[in-house]
C-alpha positions, 0 to 999 in steps of 0.5 A, spaced: 499 499 500 505 504 501 509 502 495 502 505 491 502 511 494 509 513 494 508 512 485 502 516 486 506 521 490 512 522 484 507 521 479 504 527 482 510 531 484 513 530 476 507 533 473 506 539 478 514 540 476 513 539 469 507 544 469 512 549 473 516 548 468 512 550 462 509 556 465 516 559 467 518 557 460 513 561 457 514 567 461 520 568 459 521 575 455 524 574 448 529 579 448 534 574 449 536 573 441 537 565 444 531 565 448 527 567 441 531 563 436 529 556 441 522 559 441 522 559 434 525 553 432 520 549 437 514 553 434 516 549 427 518 544 430 525 543 427 530 538 430 537 539 435 540 538 427 536 543 424 538 548 429 545 546 428 544 548 420 540 554 422 545 557 427 551 555 421 548 558 417 547 565 420 554 565 422 556 564 415 552 570 413 555 573 420 547 575 421 547 580 428 541 574 430 540 568 427 532 569 430 532 573 422 532 567 418 525 566 421 524 573 419 526 574 411 526 569 406 532 573 402 537 571 407 536 563 405 540 565 398 547 564 400 553 566 396 556 561 391 562 563 395 560 562 401 557 554 399 564 552 396 569 555 402 564 556 408 562 553 412 556 551 409 557 545 404 552 543 397 550 537 402 547 542 407 545 547 402 540 542 399 537 541 407 538 549 408 532 549 402 528 544 405 528 547 411 526 554 408 520 551 405 518 548 412 519 555 415 516 560 410 510 555 407 504 554 411 502 547 414 497 547 409 501 547 403 506 543 405 506 535 402 509 529 406 513 524 402 509 517 401 514 511 403 
C-alpha cells in the first residue's frame, strides 16, 4: 500500500514540476536573441541538427541574430563563395532549402513524402 502511495506521490510531483517549468519558460521575455531563436525553432518543430545548421548559416552570413532567418526569406540565399569555401557544404545547402520550405510555407501547403 505504501509503495502505491509513493508511486502516486512521485507522479504528482513530476506533473506539478513539469507544469511549473512550462509556465516558467512561457513567461521568459524574448529580449534575448538566443531565447527567441529557440522559441522560433520550437514553434516550427525543428530538430537539433536543423537548429545547428541554421546557427551555422547565420554565422556564415554574419547575422547579428539567428532569429533574422525566420523573418526574411531573402537571407536564405547563400552566395556561391560561402557555399564553396565556408562552413556550409553543398549537402547542407540542400538541407537548408528544405528547411526554408518548413519555415516559410504554411503547414497546409507542405506535402509530406509518401513511403
